[in-house]
Every structure is written in C-alpha cells, then in structure tokens.
GUKOLTOR-459606 format. One line per field, with one value per atom (N, C-alpha, C, CB): residue number from 0; residue in one letter; chain; x, y, z. Coordinates in Angstrom, 3 decimals. Glycine has a CB too. Layout:
# residues N
num: (NUM ...)
residuo: (A ...)
cadena: (A ...)
c1: (X ...)
c2: (Y ...)
c3: (Z ...)
END
This chain:
# residues 141
num: (0 0 0 0 1 1 1 1 2 2 2 2 3 3 3 3 4 4 4 4 5 5 5 5 6 6 6 6 7 7 7 7 8 8 8 8 9 9 9 9 10 10 10 10 11 11 11 11 12 12 12 12 13 13 13 13 14 14 14 14 15 15 15 15 16 16 16 16 17 17 17 17 18 18 18 18 19 19 19 19 20 20 20 20 21 21 21 21 22 22 22 22 23 23 23 23 24 24 24 24 25 25 25 25 26 26 26 26 27 27 27 27 28 28 28 28 29 29 29 29 30 30 30 30 31 31 31 31 32 32 32 32 33 33 33 33 34 34 34 34 35 35 35 35 36 36 36 36 37 37 37 37 38 38 38 38 39 39 39 39 40 40 40 40 41 41 41 41 42 42 42 42 43 43 43 43 44 44 44 44 45 45 45 45 46 46 46 46 47 47 47 47 48 48 48 48 49 49 49 49 50 50 50 50 51 51 51 51 52 52 52 52 53 53 53 53 54 54 54 54 55 55 55 55 56 56 56 56 57 57 57 57 58 58 58 58 59 59 59 59 60 60 60 60 61 61 61 61 62 62 62 62 63 63 63 63 64 64 64 64 65 65 65 65 66 66 66 66 67 67 67 67 68 68 68 68 69 69 69 69 70 70 70 70 71 71 71 71 72 72 72 72 73 73 73 73 74 74 74 74 75 75 75 75 76 76 76 76 77 77 77 77 78 78 78 78 79 79 79 79 80 80 80 80 81 81 81 81 82 82 82 82 83 83 83 83 84 84 84 84 85 85 85 85 86 86 86 86 87 87 87 87 88 88 88 88 89 89 89 89 90 90 90 90 91 91 91 91 92 92 92 92 93 93 93 93 94 94 94 94 95 95 95 95 96 96 96 96 97 97 97 97 98 98 98 98 99 99 99 99 100 100 100 100 101 101 101 101 102 102 102 102 103 103 103 103 104 104 104 104 105 105 105 105 106 106 106 106 107 107 107 107 108 108 108 108 109 109 109 109 110 110 110 110 111 111 111 111 112 112 112 112 113 113 113 113 114 114 114 114 115 115 115 115 116 116 116 116 117 117 117 117 118 118 118 118 119 119 119 119 120 120 120 120 121 121 121 121 122 122 122 122 123 123 123 123 124 124 124 124 125 125 125 125 126 126 126 126 127 127 127 127 128 128 128 128 129 129 129 129 130 130 130 130 131 131 131 131 132 132 132 132 133 133 133 133 134 134 134 134 135 135 135 135 136 136 136 136 137 137 137 137 138 138 138 138 139 139 139 139 140 140 140 140)
residuo: (M M M M K K K K K K K K L L L L L L L L L L L L A A A A L L L L T T T T L L L L I I I I L L L L L L L L A A A A S S S S V V V V P P P P A A A A A A A A A A A A Q Q Q Q G G G G G G G G A A A A Q Q Q Q P P P P V V V V I I I I C C C C N N N N K K K K M M M M F F F F A A A A V V V V S S S S Q Q Q Q G G G G A A A A T T T T A A A A I I I I T T T T K K K K I I I I I I I I S S S S G G G G V V V V S S S S G G G G Q Q Q Q S S S S I I I I S S S S I I I I C C C C G G G G F F F F V V V V Y Y Y Y N N N N S S S S G G G G A A A A A A A A T T T T S S S S T T T T A A A A T T T T L L L L S S S S Y Y Y Y G G G G T T T T G G G G T T T T N N N N C C C C G G G G T T T T G G G G T T T T A A A A T T T T I I I I I I I I P P P P T T T T I I I I S S S S L L L L P P P P I I I I N N N N G G G G L L L L L L L L A A A A D D D D R R R R G G G G D D D D Y Y Y Y A A A A S S S S I I I I P P P P V V V V P P P P S S S S V V V V N N N N A A A A S S S S G G G G V V V V P P P P I I I I D D D D V V V V C C C C L L L L T T T T S S S S T T T T G G G G T T T T G G G G P P P P T T T T V V V V V V V V I I I I I I I I H H H H Y Y Y Y T T T T Q Q Q Q F F F F)
cadena: (A A A A A A A A A A A A A A A A A A A A A A A A A A A A A A A A A A A A A A A A A A A A A A A A A A A A A A A A A A A A A A A A A A A A A A A A A A A A A A A A A A A A A A A A A A A A A A A A A A A A A A A A A A A A A A A A A A A A A A A A A A A A A A A A A A A A A A A A A A A A A A A A A A A A A A A A A A A A A A A A A A A A A A A A A A A A A A A A A A A A A A A A A A A A A A A A A A A A A A A A A A A A A A A A A A A A A A A A A A A A A A A A A A A A A A A A A A A A A A A A A A A A A A A A A A A A A A A A A A A A A A A A A A A A A A A A A A A A A A A A A A A A A A A A A A A A A A A A A A A A A A A A A A A A A A A A A A A A A A A A A A A A A A A A A A A A A A A A A A A A A A A A A A A A A A A A A A A A A A A A A A A A A A A A A A A A A A A A A A A A A A A A A A A A A A A A A A A A A A A A A A A A A A A A A A A A A A A A A A A A A A A A A A A A A A A A A A A A A A A A A A A A A A A A A A A A A A A A A A A A A A A A A A A A A A A A A A A A A A A A A A A A A A A A A A A A A A A A A A A A A A A A A A A A A A A A A A A A A A A A A A A A A A A A A A A A A A A A A A A A A A A A A A A A A A A A A A A A A A A A A A A A)
c1: (-40.556 -40.195 -39.750 -41.358 -40.473 -40.101 -38.726 -41.136 -38.429 -37.120 -36.010 -37.071 -36.238 -35.244 -35.013 -35.691 -36.098 -35.987 -35.249 -37.381 -35.540 -34.864 -33.385 -35.519 -33.061 -31.670 -30.904 -31.594 -31.494 -30.844 -30.636 -31.674 -31.620 -31.498 -30.351 -32.816 -30.255 -29.164 -27.802 -29.365 -27.713 -26.450 -26.072 -26.563 -27.040 -26.764 -26.327 -27.999 -26.998 -26.616 -25.227 -27.630 -24.885 -23.570 -22.465 -23.537 -22.777 -21.750 -21.526 -22.121 -22.346 -22.162 -20.951 -23.443 -19.991 -18.810 -19.179 -17.765 -18.440 -18.675 -18.229 -17.932 -18.889 -18.512 -17.208 -19.635 -16.436 -15.183 -15.466 -14.422 -14.573 -14.781 -13.597 -15.018 -13.861 -12.810 -12.062 -11.849 -11.115 -10.267 -10.944 -9.874 -10.135 -10.659 -11.019 -9.636 -12.052 -12.458 -11.594 -13.972 -11.208 -10.409 -11.222 -9.911 -10.526 -11.168 -10.900 -10.659 -11.955 -11.830 -11.723 -13.038 -10.765 -10.602 -11.630 -9.167 -12.341 -13.421 -13.298 -14.751 -12.138 -11.942 -10.648 -11.925 -10.559 -9.367 -9.096 -9.535 -7.826 -7.370 -6.485 -6.601 -6.663 -5.834 -5.479 -6.563 -4.227 -3.784 -2.680 -3.291 -2.582 -1.473 -0.882 -1.935 0.395 0.969 2.467 0.673 3.017 4.459 4.925 4.864 6.014 6.544 5.588 7.938 5.347 4.531 5.167 3.071 5.005 5.400 4.410 5.432 4.646 3.746 2.327 4.220 1.353 -0.026 -0.997 -0.309 -1.998 -2.998 -3.838 -3.906 -3.977 -4.785 -5.968 -3.923 -5.875 -6.982 -7.148 -6.716 -8.316 -8.582 -9.004 -9.670 -8.399 -8.792 -10.167 -7.757 -10.918 -12.256 -12.285 -13.369 -12.777 -12.841 -13.600 -13.513 -13.021 -13.653 -13.476 -15.089 -12.717 -12.507 -11.017 -13.137 -10.726 -9.355 -9.172 -9.016 -7.939 -7.578 -6.632 -6.925 -6.853 -5.935 -5.685 -6.503 -4.434 -4.026 -3.983 -2.640 -4.573 -4.497 -3.324 -5.794 -2.981 -1.895 -1.826 -2.042 -0.943 -0.702 -0.188 0.291 -0.287 0.309 1.045 -0.782 2.331 3.117 3.557 4.355 3.395 3.809 4.442 2.603 5.704 6.353 6.227 7.849 6.200 6.034 7.361 5.096 7.492 8.638 9.891 8.274 9.808 10.976 10.993 10.961 12.152 12.223 11.410 13.703 10.946 10.150 10.267 8.680 9.838 9.760 8.400 10.919 7.989 6.751 6.935 5.525 6.364 6.412 5.029 7.480 4.570 3.287 3.573 2.376 2.926 3.158 1.844 4.204 1.892 0.713 1.106 0.011 0.124 0.339 -0.926 1.505 -0.806 -1.945 -1.554 -2.398 -2.514 -2.240 -2.214 -0.923 -1.838 -1.791 -0.826 -1.381 -1.334 -0.532 0.386 0.297 -0.172 0.556 1.811 0.934 1.769 2.938 3.314 2.719 2.441 2.715 2.731 1.663 3.764 3.857 3.968 2.660 4.627 4.717 5.531 5.344 5.003 5.688 5.461 5.174 6.403 6.353 5.471 7.758 4.616 3.842 4.567 2.376 4.830 5.571 6.773 4.662 7.987 9.172 9.302 10.422 10.192 10.391 10.716 11.505 9.952 10.157 10.584 8.856 11.710 12.227 11.884 13.752 11.365 11.005 11.781 9.481 12.226 12.886 11.848 13.724 12.301 11.393 10.473 12.192 9.183 8.156 8.151 8.361 8.601 8.621 7.248 9.618 7.031 5.753 6.014 4.818 5.342 5.390 3.972 6.353 3.502 2.156 2.252 1.213 1.640 1.591 0.195 2.714 -0.677 -2.068 -2.686 -2.865 -3.453 -4.244 -5.681 -3.677 -6.561 -7.963 -8.246 -8.844 -7.338 -7.594 -6.630 -7.490 -7.122 -6.316 -5.120 -7.158 -3.928 -2.736 -1.781 -2.022 -1.997 -1.115 -1.981 -0.312 -2.064 -2.906 -2.226 -3.237 -3.029 -2.565 -3.200 -2.943 -2.431 -3.069 -4.274 -2.054 -5.335 -6.544 -6.445 -7.751 -5.741 -5.573 -4.169 -6.620 -3.742 -2.453 -2.655 -1.808 -1.616 -1.693 -2.709 -0.323 -3.011 -3.986 -5.402 -3.582 -5.594 -6.927 -7.330 -7.933 -6.370 -6.668 -6.605 -5.669 -7.616 -7.595 -6.372 -8.865 -5.820 -4.627 -5.031 -3.838 -4.265 -4.445 -3.346 -4.424 -3.581 -2.569 -2.132 -3.124 -0.815 -0.265 0.675 0.472 0.852 1.689 2.709 0.833 3.947 4.997 5.530 6.142 5.671 6.244 7.257 5.132 8.230 9.223 9.259 10.631 9.898 9.991 9.108 9.604 9.384 8.610 7.315 9.433 7.156 5.880 5.721 4.783 4.574 3.527 3.808 2.164 3.527 3.593 2.167 4.470 1.774 0.435 0.552 -0.204 -0.277 -0.296 -1.732 0.267 -1.924 -3.238 -3.065 -3.815 -3.873 -3.842 -5.181 -3.553 -5.158 -6.374 -6.418 -6.395 -7.559 -7.636 -9.066 -7.103 -9.202 -10.511 -10.479 -10.916 -11.627 -11.754 -13.046 -11.751 -12.894 -14.092 -13.984 -14.305)
c2: (-17.632 -16.392 -16.636 -15.418 -17.529 -17.831 -18.475 -18.738 -19.338 -20.001 -18.986 -21.085 -18.009 -16.969 -16.131 -16.071 -15.756 -14.977 -15.769 -14.568 -17.029 -17.883 -18.006 -19.272 -18.168 -18.283 -16.999 -18.617 -15.828 -14.548 -14.352 -13.394 -14.753 -14.633 -15.494 -15.037 -16.710 -17.601 -17.049 -18.994 -16.472 -15.879 -14.695 -15.427 -13.854 -12.707 -13.150 -11.811 -14.144 -14.630 -15.249 -15.647 -15.925 -16.553 -15.513 -17.515 -14.324 -13.312 -12.403 -12.474 -12.541 -11.724 -12.258 -11.735 -11.394 -11.875 -12.392 -10.766 -13.395 -13.979 -13.003 -15.329 -13.063 -12.220 -12.729 -12.202 -11.830 -12.210 -13.165 -10.967 -14.106 -15.102 -15.142 -16.472 -15.669 -15.995 -14.794 -16.913 -15.100 -14.071 -13.364 -13.068 -12.950 -12.222 -10.796 -12.217 -10.306 -8.928 -7.994 -8.724 -6.847 -5.915 -5.386 -4.746 -5.145 -4.632 -3.134 -5.367 -2.353 -0.897 -0.446 -0.211 0.420 0.949 2.045 1.491 1.913 2.849 3.484 2.141 3.338 3.914 4.708 2.815 5.619 6.459 6.782 7.763 6.757 7.232 8.435 6.107 9.520 10.715 11.301 11.771 11.782 12.398 13.402 11.327 14.424 15.373 15.358 16.835 14.981 14.778 15.022 13.376 15.091 15.111 13.680 15.994 13.503 12.158 11.359 12.230 10.111 9.216 7.844 9.139 7.158 5.756 4.992 5.201 3.721 2.918 3.020 1.435 3.334 3.593 2.895 5.113 2.219 1.541 2.581 0.619 2.386 3.305 2.614 3.971 1.296 0.525 -0.722 0.154 -0.893 -2.054 -3.250 -1.727 -4.385 -5.616 -6.058 -6.720 -6.702 -7.197 -8.679 -6.395 -9.484 -10.921 -11.220 -11.630 -12.051 -12.437 -11.449 -12.643 -10.358 -9.369 -9.193 -8.019 -8.885 -8.623 -7.127 -9.419 -6.659 -5.274 -5.282 -4.578 -4.407 -4.228 -2.741 -4.862 -2.408 -1.020 -0.690 -0.762 0.453 0.940 1.884 1.642 2.594 3.543 4.488 4.319 5.457 6.369 7.699 5.764 8.698 10.011 10.389 11.102 10.731 11.241 12.641 10.312 13.558 14.935 15.480 15.818 15.934 16.524 18.033 16.101 18.652 20.102 20.806 20.478 21.542 22.414 21.661 23.441 20.341 19.560 18.244 19.301 17.620 16.304 15.325 15.826 14.259 13.282 11.916 13.714 10.902 9.549 8.966 8.648 7.964 7.247 5.790 7.891 4.901 3.461 2.890 2.751 2.005 1.332 -0.135 1.484 -0.660 -2.042 -2.680 -2.120 -3.982 -4.658 -5.570 -5.458 -5.935 -6.827 -6.927 -6.344 -7.507 -7.631 -7.051 -9.123 -7.001 -6.480 -4.962 -7.026 -4.389 -2.946 -2.357 -2.551 -1.513 -0.830 -1.776 0.260 -2.904 -3.873 -4.385 -3.240 -4.478 -4.880 -6.346 -4.563 -7.184 -8.613 -8.994 -9.454 -9.699 -10.175 -9.049 -11.018 -7.962 -6.791 -7.105 -5.609 -6.713 -6.875 -5.613 -8.151 -5.322 -4.109 -4.286 -3.705 -3.312 -3.251 -2.331 -2.746 -1.113 -0.131 0.294 1.121 0.031 0.348 1.847 -0.160 2.197 3.588 4.443 3.701 5.504 6.461 7.778 6.639 8.316 9.580 10.694 9.506 11.788 12.934 14.170 13.198 14.987 16.244 17.279 16.781 18.431 19.532 19.791 20.831 19.895 20.110 19.021 21.460 17.815 16.696 16.073 15.638 15.439 14.788 13.504 15.719 12.446 11.184 10.649 10.159 10.409 9.866 8.624 10.913 7.559 6.302 5.745 5.285 5.995 5.610 5.130 6.763 4.056 3.552 3.393 2.210 3.067 2.884 1.497 3.139 0.559 -0.830 -1.314 -1.721 -2.209 -2.775 -3.509 -3.724 -3.173 -3.793 -4.332 -2.815 -3.992 -4.468 -5.192 -3.281 -6.523 -7.247 -7.357 -8.646 -7.351 -7.530 -8.825 -6.292 -9.704 -10.927 -10.574 -11.770 -11.376 -11.041 -11.454 -11.704 -12.541 -12.999 -13.542 -14.077 -13.621 -14.244 -15.745 -13.624 -16.455 -17.914 -18.353 -18.476 -17.494 -17.817 -17.394 -17.152 -16.838 -16.417 -15.026 -17.389 -14.247 -12.889 -11.935 -12.444 -11.065 -10.123 -9.209 -9.277 -8.944 -8.108 -6.632 -8.522 -5.770 -4.322 -3.715 -3.702 -2.506 -1.755 -0.579 -1.264 -0.349 0.683 1.612 0.044 2.816 3.855 4.319 5.046 4.504 5.112 6.301 4.088 7.446 8.606 9.290 9.604 9.955 10.736 12.136 10.069 13.043 14.420 15.311 14.532 16.592 17.518 17.947 18.735 17.601 17.812 19.194 17.574 19.431 18.419 17.441 19.084 16.184 15.165 14.749 13.936 14.841 14.422 13.031 15.443 12.125 10.763 10.440 9.731 9.977 9.544 8.118 10.520 7.211 5.821 5.506 4.844 5.034 4.598 3.084 5.083 2.549 1.108 0.620 0.746 -0.696 -1.315 -2.402 -1.890 -2.713 -3.776 -4.512 -3.197 -5.782 -6.564 -7.984 -6.552)
c3: (-64.867 -64.232 -62.797 -64.273 -62.074 -60.704 -60.645 -60.059 -61.625 -61.640 -61.861 -62.732 -62.728 -62.987 -61.734 -64.158 -61.055 -59.821 -58.749 -59.312 -58.627 -57.655 -57.995 -57.605 -59.242 -59.669 -59.379 -61.161 -59.667 -59.381 -57.881 -59.949 -57.076 -55.620 -55.121 -54.921 -55.605 -55.197 -55.611 -55.800 -56.778 -57.239 -56.350 -58.723 -56.048 -55.180 -53.785 -55.077 -53.212 -51.889 -51.903 -51.385 -52.956 -53.062 -53.206 -54.245 -53.697 -53.923 -52.713 -55.118 -51.656 -50.457 -49.705 -49.550 -49.364 -48.657 -47.275 -48.544 -46.827 -45.508 -44.426 -45.361 -43.296 -42.155 -41.556 -41.079 -40.969 -40.328 -39.180 -39.824 -38.986 -37.953 -37.013 -38.567 -35.813 -34.861 -34.319 -35.491 -33.456 -32.875 -31.719 -33.925 -30.786 -29.636 -30.036 -28.483 -29.459 -29.711 -28.865 -29.397 -29.393 -28.595 -27.417 -29.467 -26.313 -25.118 -25.035 -23.843 -24.994 -24.947 -23.494 -25.647 -23.228 -21.874 -21.622 -21.663 -20.515 -20.223 -18.835 -20.339 -18.204 -16.877 -16.853 -15.793 -15.891 -15.798 -14.334 -16.629 -13.976 -12.674 -12.944 -11.863 -12.200 -12.386 -11.028 -13.263 -10.901 -9.659 -9.971 -8.649 -9.152 -9.191 -7.794 -9.631 -7.674 -6.350 -6.350 -5.856 -5.145 -4.952 -4.774 -3.731 -4.050 -3.811 -2.935 -3.153 -3.304 -2.482 -2.470 -3.006 -1.358 -1.312 -2.178 0.167 -2.345 -3.156 -2.585 -3.208 -3.452 -3.041 -3.991 -3.001 -3.431 -4.260 -4.998 -3.393 -6.326 -7.122 -7.797 -8.168 -8.007 -8.584 -7.728 -10.104 -7.161 -6.305 -7.147 -5.263 -6.858 -7.525 -7.049 -7.276 -7.924 -7.614 -7.968 -8.394 -7.062 -7.293 -8.590 -6.100 -9.432 -10.692 -11.825 -10.470 -11.605 -12.661 -12.947 -12.268 -14.195 -14.627 -14.854 -15.917 -14.666 -14.946 -16.133 -13.699 -17.087 -18.209 -18.390 -19.517 -18.671 -18.837 -20.330 -18.168 -20.708 -22.090 -22.280 -22.481 -21.247 -21.388 -20.217 -22.660 -20.342 -19.235 -19.754 -18.240 -18.894 -19.143 -17.867 -19.543 -17.979 -16.854 -17.231 -16.521 -16.301 -16.536 -15.261 -16.983 -15.367 -14.192 -14.270 -14.097 -13.113 -13.048 -12.868 -11.919 -11.771 -11.527 -11.073 -10.496 -10.954 -10.538 -11.305 -8.999 -11.354 -11.976 -11.136 -12.119 -11.765 -11.027 -11.672 -10.960 -10.940 -11.483 -11.124 -10.939 -11.863 -11.565 -11.974 -12.302 -11.174 -11.431 -11.184 -10.533 -12.052 -11.880 -11.573 -13.158 -10.531 -10.136 -9.702 -9.000 -9.404 -8.890 -7.738 -10.002 -6.944 -5.814 -4.998 -4.944 -3.806 -2.898 -1.542 -2.757 -0.649 0.680 0.675 1.203 1.808 1.944 0.925 3.367 0.045 -0.980 -1.747 -0.340 -2.184 -3.022 -2.323 -4.367 -1.000 -0.238 -0.357 1.169 -0.877 -1.012 -2.488 -0.243 -2.886 -4.275 -5.281 -4.612 -4.918 -5.791 -7.048 -5.036 -8.191 -9.478 -10.309 -10.241 -11.174 -11.984 -13.216 -12.408 -13.466 -14.714 -15.688 -14.454 -15.255 -16.058 -15.219 -16.463 -15.705 -14.907 -14.644 -15.608 -13.731 -13.343 -14.556 -12.301 -14.705 -15.793 -15.163 -16.672 -15.608 -15.097 -16.068 -14.870 -15.514 -16.345 -15.894 -16.283 -16.838 -16.479 -16.050 -17.665 -15.632 -15.286 -16.478 -14.899 -16.221 -17.247 -18.320 -17.902 -17.963 -18.909 -19.062 -18.460 -20.202 -20.494 -21.248 -21.307 -20.837 -21.557 -21.632 -20.869 -22.830 -23.030 -23.887 -23.686 -23.429 -24.163 -23.947 -23.691 -24.896 -24.713 -26.004 -24.160 -25.894 -27.000 -26.531 -27.535 -27.435 -27.068 -26.514 -28.262 -26.774 -26.415 -25.339 -27.645 -24.496 -23.425 -24.018 -22.546 -23.548 -24.108 -23.059 -24.964 -21.786 -20.721 -19.694 -20.058 -19.787 -18.834 -17.469 -19.372 -16.432 -15.059 -14.570 -14.127 -13.901 -13.383 -12.514 -12.568 -12.574 -11.822 -10.355 -12.459 -10.061 -8.678 -8.473 -8.325 -7.201 -6.907 -6.738 -5.631 -6.358 -6.231 -5.176 -5.884 -4.226 -3.170 -3.530 -1.869 -4.717 -5.155 -4.695 -4.671 -4.169 -3.708 -4.903 -2.585 -5.095 -6.225 -6.188 -6.226 -7.363 -7.530 -7.604 -8.808 -6.918 -6.971 -7.843 -5.538 -8.334 -9.086 -8.222 -10.483 -8.160 -7.286 -8.051 -6.109 -7.496 -8.091 -7.070 -8.590 -7.519 -6.707 -7.482 -6.366 -6.826 -7.514 -6.605 -7.941 -7.229 -6.495 -7.080 -6.555 -6.369 -6.825 -5.976 -8.299 -6.010 -5.182 -5.839 -4.861 -7.082 -7.746 -8.351 -6.789 -8.851 -8.951 -10.090 -9.154 -9.847 -10.886 -11.196 -10.447 -12.444 -12.857 -13.470 -13.874 -12.997 -13.519 -13.898 -12.476 -15.128 -15.605 -16.130 -16.727 -15.624 -16.067 -16.726 -14.872 -17.953 -18.658 -18.562 -20.173 -18.114 -17.893 -18.052 -16.502 -17.984 -17.940 -16.877 -19.332 -16.346 -15.335 -15.641 -13.851 -15.960 -16.329 -15.848 -17.840)
END
C-alpha cells in the first residue's frame, strides 16, 4: 500500500507544470505628475535621484480654449538646461484636443545619470494660452 501511495505521489508531482522562468519582470508605474498651465518654458517636473531610474508609462495631454503643444525631455542642471534630449516629441493639440497614451507598465526608460554621474531630471515645455492639462504617469526606482 505504501508503494502504491508513493508511486501515485510521484506521478502527481511529475504532472505539475513547471513555473515560468527567466525574463525581466514588468515595472508598474506608481507615480503621477499633473499640472494645468498656460505656456511655460522648459520646467523640471521630475527630479532625478542618485541611484534611481525614471521610466515613463504614459501621458495625457488636453488643451482647453486654445491650441497648445507639449514636449517632454530630460537633462541636468536648471530646468534640464544641460544635455537636453527629447523623450516625447512636440505634440500639437487643437482647441479642446485630447491625446492619451498610457499603460500600466513602464515603457519609456530615461537614462538615470549623465556621463558625469549627475542624476537626470525630466522636464516639460508647453505653449498656448491654456489651460493645457498634462498628466505624466511614471515610476522611479
């Protein structure tokens, strides 16, 4: 009887599917930046932190009573003034226009530091008389 029980246990264990292996785990975005504004010069919206990376999950742009544009970039120094590079190119919206591109997982990585080891910041530039609503979903880890 013990041999039969042992044999059945071994058969059952052998038939259990193996757990998935390998591969990077998706990173869930758990932070949000939101603003309603008129035209602004390039302005820091997410501060870089030494030893941490920033990844963008998505964004929402909404223009109000006037046409507007928005651009997301990164860099260092005052308002990303050094080493500025584009993350999301300039998007133009008509009056009462809306553009939403958002997922639950980080999909747009931002370099964590520049060549000198200085943490990278994320900045926003917008044009138009407003109000322009900008929401950025991101994670920083």
